[in-house]
N, C-alpha and C positions, 0 to 999 in steps of 0.2 A: 332741609338747607342746601343748596349748590354753591360748591367751593371750588376755585377751580387755584391749584400751585402748580405754578412756576417755574422750573431752574430747565438748564438748558440740558441737564443727565441726569432724568431726573432715576431712583427719587430721591436722592442725597440728602438733607439731612431733614428731610420731610420724611422719611421710610412710617416713622412710626407715630404720627400726627395722622398720616392719609390713611394710617389701617384703624384706626383709633374712628377718627371719624367715620372710617366704612363704616365700619363696623355696631355706631351709632344712629345709623342709618342716615349719613348724609351724599348726598348722590357726589363721589371726589372725582373730579376730573383732571391729569398730570396735562399741564402745555408743555411739553419738550423737544428740545431734536432728536434724542432717542432714548427708553427707555432700559435700562441698563436690567431691571425686574420684569417679573412677572405680577404682579401683586389682582393677588384674586377680590373683584368688586369696586374693582379702579379699571376709570378709564382714560385711557389714551391718546392722545391728544397730541399730534407731531406737526411742527413748522419745519420751514425748511431749511440743511443746517447751511449753514454762515461758517466761509474757510475762515482758519483763524490767523494772527498775523505771522509771518510776515507779509502773502498774496498782499492784506489791506493794509490801510495804517490804523492802529487803533480807534483812532475816532474814527473813522469810518467802517470798521467794522463791526465796534458796538454799535452802531448805527442801523447799520443794513440788522441783526440782529433783534434792535426793538423794532426795527420796520415788520420785518419777517413776523413775529409773536404778534405784531398787534392785528394782521390780517388775518392774523386765524383765526387771533379773538375776535375780530369783529367779524368772521366767516361765524361760527359760532354763535355770538349773539345773535344774528340776520335769522339763522336756526332759529333760534331753541330763546330764545330772551337774556337777557341779563343775568347774570348769575348774582346772588346774595351778598360774596365777597370774590376777593382777588388776594391771594397772601403768595407774594417770589422772591426768589432773589436778586438782589441789587444790582451785584459785579459785573454781571456781565451785557447788561442794556436789553435783557427781555423784559424788566418790568416799564421804560423808560416812555414806555406811550400811550401806555396805560390808561392813563386818565385823559384821553381823546376818546379810545374804545367807547369808554365806560365812567364820562362824568357825573353820576348820582352813586355810583357804587364803591362799596370800601374797599379800600387798598393796602395793604398790609406789608410789607420790606421785612425780612432776613438781609441783616448787616453784617458781613463775614470778616471784611477787612478793608480799612481803610491803607491805601496805599503815601508812606513818606519816604524823603531823600535820607534822609536819615533818623536816628531813633530807635526805628527798630529793621524789620528784615532788610533793606537794602544800605547797605555798607554795614552792616555788624560784622562780617567778615574784614579785620583789617586790612587783607588784602584787593577789597575793592578798590576799584576808581569808578567816581559815579561821573560820571559827563553829562554836559548840558542836557543832551539827546535820548539822554535817562529820566532825568530828570523833567523832562516836557513831556517825556511817556506816561509818568509815571503821573502827568497832573488832567493830561484826558483819561486818562484813565476814571481816576476821580470825576471828573465834570461830569461823564456816564451817570454814577452813583448820587451827587450831588441834583444834576438835572432830574433827578428820579425820586429823591427825599423830598426836593418840596411838595411834589405831588400827592405826598401818602395821608394817610389816615392816623397811622404808628409801626412802629420798625421793630420788632427783636434784633438783639443782639445776643449770642450764647452764653460770653460770658461778661462782665465788669470790664478787663483787658481788655478783650475786642471791639469790644462799646466803646474804651476811652480814644482810640486811632482816631473815631468820627469825629468831624468840628464839631465845637460845643454848643453853638446855637442850634442843635441838631438836639442837643442830650437831653432834653426836655421829651422830643416826641419816640427815641428810642429807648425802649424796656429794654430789660437783661432776663430772658431764660432759657434754657438749654435744651438742645434735644429732646434728653433724655438717655438714662442707664436705667437698663431693666438691671436691676437689684437682686430679682428673684432667679432671673437666671445666669448673670455672675455674682455669684460667692463664695465664699472658703466653700473646700472638700479634699478634708487631710487624705481621704483613701484618692486620688484622682492622679490618672495616672496619661503618660504622653508615648505612643510608640513611634519612634525613629524610622525611618526609607530603610532601614537594614537588619527592621527587627527587631533589635534594643530599645526598654517602656523602663522610661523615667518615673520615678517617682517627688515626692518630698524629700524621702530621704537621701536621694544626690545632690550631689553642688551644683543647682547652675542656675546658670545666670539668663534671663531673656532679656532682649531687646525687638520693639514691632514697630516697621514704620508701614505705608502704605509701600512707596520704593527706596530703596539702603541709599539714598543720599546726603550731600550736606546739609541741608536742611533740617532732618533727623541728626546730627550730630555721629551719621555712619565714622567718619573716617575716627574721630575721637574717639566714640566706642569701640573701633579695633586695634587699636593702639594702647588700648586700656586692657581687652581681653588678653594683646599678644603678650604684655605681664606679666598680667597676673595668671597668667596658664604658666608660665614661668614658674613663677612662686607655690604656684599650688597642683600638683599632677591630677588631683580629685575632679580639677572643675570644668563645666561642660557646659559651652554655651550653645543657646534653642534660638536664632534667628529667624524672623518673620518676612516678607518682605520678599517684594519684585527689585527688577535688576533695570527699570524707566528711570524716569524721571516728573516727577509729578511738581518740582516746584525746583525754581533754578535752573540753571542751566546744564547739556551734559558735556563730561570731559574732553576738554580737545584734543586727544589721543584716539576718542573712539573707545577706551577701554569701559565699564562696567562702572561701576567704585566697591561692587563685594569683587573682581575678580585683582580692579589697583589697590585696593589694600591688602590683599588676602599675600601679592608680591609683593606690599612695605611689609609689613611686620610677618613674615613666615612661619605664621602660627602653625603646627600640625594640622593639620586639614581632620585627623581621625577625631581632633577635638571641637572644633566648633560643625553646627550643623546648621546649613540650609536651607529651610521647608519648603520655602515660597510663599506664596499668598496663597494660603490656606482655607476650611471652613471656617467659618464662626466658633462653630464647640471646639474643638479643636483650640484655638485662640486660645477660649476659655479654660483647657485643660492647662494650657501654658501656664496662664497664671498662676493656677494653682499648685502647680509645682513649682511654683520659681522661688529661691534664696534670694533673689537680689530681681528686680525687674529696670531698669533702665533706659530714661525718658530724655532725650535732649532737643532739643528745639531752638533754631533762631527768636528773636522776637515776633511769631506769626501765630496762626490760628492752632489754639488747644485740638487735640488730636483725642478722639475719642476712649485712645489703645488704652491712657492712663489712667482712662478716671474705674475704662472695667480692668485694668489690672489692680486698683485700688479694691476696688469695690469687688474683688475676689479673696483683699486680704492680701495682695503682697508688700512686701517692704518697692519700696517704689524709691529708686534715685534720681533727682530729680536737675534738668540744666537750672541754674541759679540765672531765668530771667524772665523776662514781665508775663508770658502766657501764667506759667507756671505758680511764680504765686497768689495766683487764686487761687487755687487747690491744695499748696505743698506749704506747709509750718516747719520748717529746718526742726528735725529731731521728737518733734510729735508727731507726727501725723507721712510720715517719709522724709528722705533727706536731702536737701542740697547740695549741689557740686560746681563750679566754674565748669562754664559749655566746652572750652577749649583745652581743659586741664587734664590731661589723657594718665597724668602720672597717680592724682588727689582722685580721678573714678575709682582707678584701679585699689586702690588703699579705700575706698569704703565699701568695695564689691568683698574684696576680704574682709572687713571690719561683718556684715551683711552676714555675710557664710559663718566664722565662728562663731556671734551672739546669735545665732536665727536662731536658737530656742526663747533667748531674751527677751524676741522683738515680738510678740503676743499684743502686747498692750499699744504695740505705735503698727499692726496691723488693724487692733481696733477700730484704733479713732484711723486707718484708711479710711476705711468700708463708712465706718458712720458718718464721716465728710463727704462720700456719696450720698450716704442717704438720706443726710437731714435735705443737701442741698441738689444735687441731680439725679432723684427716685424717678423713676419713668412716670409713673405716676401725678404725680405731681407736677410732672413736668407739663402734660400736654394737659390736665386739669386749669392751669396758669394759660397756655393758649389756645386753649378753648373756649375758655370764660373769656378772652381777648374778646376773638371773631364772634364773639355771640351778644358780646357788647356790643361790640360795632353797627355786626346786625341790626337790630333792638332801636341804638342810635337812628340809623338811618332810615327807619322806617317811621 
């Protein structure tokens, strides 16, 4: 069977599914502006790049992305015939005109995040001032998703909370299935160690507090984490802080003074640089070792999309201290399989760091339940079976 996966920057959330289908004998093609990794047996079909705002208004930008994707897909269809199914991310307009190219082909959408002017990430910071221009911009971004949803045969959202953000009129069309966590690879290992750039080797015997984000920024609670780390470092001279992530901006806006959030928070907190280790964006196997040696793993997030990192940390048996926000409620039950804390309260977070370190030998049951949460609901094999089953049913129905 032939499937076209659509994502602006492949493979994105489809990496596991693409490899799974290719290994099962499907002909897998990625339609994208750029492919971030090379996947064996998977073809890349590149569409022309559209410059993002502020060069174009959001509505025009999404339309342009959609038109370029549609033209690229139309060329593929004329040369090779229609695929059996198309599955694509609906957030940037890439799937907006797919039905105009493929009137009879099943279309599936990946529903990651629906924007709201209040109650979710926008306006979560009490200092945010949400202007009329911002509200209209969000509505235009959502218009792209609504225009796409109207054409789809089915859609998937990775978590219940993320699905709940989409209009209720579409909920019957959106199923919930995560991309999947490789729980065989992400698993506890009491003998794990992590080597720092200076040669120091850390293990589970050390008092290691870990933090992971794509980029170190407010959306993932980095300022709160740093303030808590500075307080706890003062209380516990043995504490070591291990931080993975880049200095860019994945979500939100950069600082007005041009500083990275890492530099700004090091200046603000005056934490001893010898106690805190920034390892940047590291290979996945090193991330796993971080989770395996962690005394407490900190995951803070705005009411926004859930990160793979917290699920992988739980699969590794880490004690997760997570923000008491919507995305985390899908996975964390306070004091059962993790701890919840106020997103903004760095003092309470520092106290919970201390609790985890002092009681780490007694937290085995909590670690076990954290892993069980992931193996029961997010295991990669199970998620891939659900996704593949949906695709196969839609193809069979279309025939």
